C-alpha positions, -999 to +999 in steps of 0.1 A: -909-297+252-926-307+285-935-282+312-910-299+335-881-295+311-891-259+304-891-252+341-857-267+345-843-245+317-858-214+333-843-223+366-809-229+350-810-195+332-819-178+365-790-196+382-766-186+355-778-150+357-771-150+394-737-166+390-723-142+364-741-109+371-747-106+408-726-133+426-698-110+436-721-083+450-742-108+469-711-124+485-699-090+496-733-082+510-734-115+529-699-109+544-708-073+552-738-085+571-717-109+591-691-083+599-716-056+609-735-080+632-707-103+645-675-085+637-660-069+668-626-066+651-610-053+683-611-089+697-590-101+668-561-077+674-531-096+687-514-084+718-479-090+732-452-108+712-476-120+685-483-084+677-447-074+674-430-063+642-394-076+647-369-050+636-334-062+626-311-031+626-281-049+611-296-058+577-294-095+582-320-123+582-316-141+615-328-177+620-346-169+653-365-141+637-376-162+608-387-190+632-409-166+652-424-151+620-431-185+604-448-198+636-470-167+638-453-156+670-447-122+654-467-102+629-439-090+606-401-088+602-385-055+592-349-058+581-334-024+578-308-018+551-313-053+536-302-040+502-274-015+500-289+020+500-269+035+471-275+004+450-312+004+458-316+041+447-297+035+415-316+003+406-349+020+415-342+049+391-334+024+364-367+005+370-387+037+369-372+046+335-379+010+323-415+013+334-422+042+311-422+019+280-422-016+294-448-022+322-481-039+327-509-025+348-517-044+380-554-051+380-572-052+414-605-066+425-631-040+435-669-041+441-672-031+405-650-059+392-614-058+380-601-023+376-568-007+367-546+003+396-517+027+401-493-002+403-472-014+373-453-046+371-421-052+351-405-083+338-403-110+311-434-128+324-467-120+341-475-131+377-483-168+378-520-164+387-524-140+358-507-164+334-530-193+346-561-172+342-551-161+307-544-197+296-577-208+309-595-180+291-577-189+259-582-227+264-544-231+263-532-264+278-495-262+271-485-262+308-480-225+311-450-227+287-448-190+282-447-183+319-418-207+327-399-196+296-403-160+308-390-169+342-358-181+328-354-150+307-361-128+337-335-145+358-308-141+331-316-105+321-319-091+357-285-104+367-267-088+339-266-050+335-245-026+315-230+009+318-210+032+296-175+045+300-150+062+277-146+029+258-183+024+252-208-001+267-195-024+294-216-054+307-213-065+343-232-087+367-252-074+397-266-090+428-303-088+420-325-081+452-345-113+448-313-133+445-300-118+477-332-127+495-331-163+481-295-168+491-300-155+526-331-176+532-312-207+520-284-198+545-306-188+574-334-213+574-325-246+591-340-267+563-328-245+535-351-227+510-356-228+473-380-219+445-411-241+439-410-261+407-437-272+382-453-305+392-446-325+360-418-326+335-425-310+301-406-316+269-375-302+285-371-333+307-370-315+341-392-295+363-386-258+359-387-232+387-413-207+394-403-170+395-399-157+430-412-122+423-414-092+400-405-055+403-435-032+409-437+006+404-462+024+425-470+060+415-491+085+434-513+101+443-537+071+439-574+074+433-580+060+468-567+086+493-564+061+522-547+034+501-557-003+504-550-034+525-529-059+506-536-096+515-518-125+500-533-154+520-571-156+524-571-182+552-567-186+590-533-186+606-518-220+611-488-228+633-476-255+608-479-238+575-485-204+558-480-181+529-454-154+535-445-123+515-413-104+513-411-068+499-377-052+492-382-014+489-357+004+467-370+039+463-394+057+487-407+093+487-379+119+494-370+123+530-369+161+527-406+164+522-430+172+550-440+144+574-475+144+560-462+139+524-437+112+534-464+094+553-482+088+520-456+062+510-456+044+543-462+008+550-486+000+578-490-034+595-520-044+615-516-074+640-549-090+630-550-125+643-574-144+621-571-180+635-604-197+625-628-197+596-653-178+617-627-151+623-621-149+585-658-143+579-658-116+605-631-095+586-636-107+550-651-073+539-617-058+546-602-079+518-622-060+492-606-026+500-583-018+471-552+002+462-518+009+477-509+037+500-504+070+482-468+075+472-447+098+450-424+072+434-419+039+452-402+008+437-407-025+454-393-059+444-420-083+455 
């Protein structure tokens, strides 16, 4: 072995050590340095209409509200009473019971790596990014077959429910919260709306749909007393595109508790206008803060 080759191997080993052992910490330190020296977050807080949380009191998705939201002319849209309250409470209780024996822990990224959270997911399949990561780890190249098959099972099972009367078990169909959201988006958005589909046909001969979301159960109190900031899109705001999330809350902490206790299950929205890559670097450390706001029992279909 020549000295030059040996030196290359040593450098490669050092690079590998940095990549797998310290990369996450070093990236966070870099972003923290940028934020501390160039942050000034107050400059990024939107004002006026762009900072508004639109509130629809009638429980309906209105086209003009969606247009403002999707063009980033508003921070959020709050549709009160979107899902019938009594139905939401009943379904929430059923999901809480289901979570006792059939739930998966939602892992979150922290400075110490992936850790268990106080959030559980339910359903016949895992979130798509989790399924992809698992297939990559297992060198599985079957086109996420398990994920897409699970999506079909989830759709079918959630729409059919059952109850018991004097004659025994009775099956019936219910309007699943995600189906209601999908239908009203299709009806309200001028171009229509639908689920994304896989890019290529598999042995089934057609492109199968992605799942639109899964139920989550959030129990409290959490280990992080102040909760955490949830971010779905790590990128600057763009007038022509975007990634948007919809949360349908079914059960929240009881209203007869003290204001302080009820506040633990609250949803807080900050009108942070990140509109360039430099803006993103200025606030990136915030994206490492983890876990949901404290809550007694909260069920959200996301």
